[in-house]
C-alpha positions, 0 to 999 in steps of 0.5 A, a space after each residue: 197809508 202803509 206801503 206794502 210790497 208787490 208780493 203782499 199786494 198780490 197775495 192780498 188780492 189772491 186771497 180776496 179772489 180765493 175767498 169768493 171762488 173755491 176753484 182758486 188755489 195757491 201753490 207755494 214753493 216753500 216761500 214764507 211771507 206773513 201775508 200767507 198766514 191768513 191764506 193758510 189759516 182761512 183757506 187751507 184747502 186752497 193752499 198747496 205747499 210743494 216744498 223746495 220743488 219749483 221744478 215740479 210746479 
């Protein structure tokens, strides 16, 4: 079994929840992670990237 980071485990679970419930969204402050690619591609309407603007979140 391949170990994954805590961040990737969280994003994978969030993806599972969001794919079942369109009310679940992900707001990102311009951080990059390969596990975000699937979310951005499959659930683009539920992904918001505010850029480097954490103070606005």
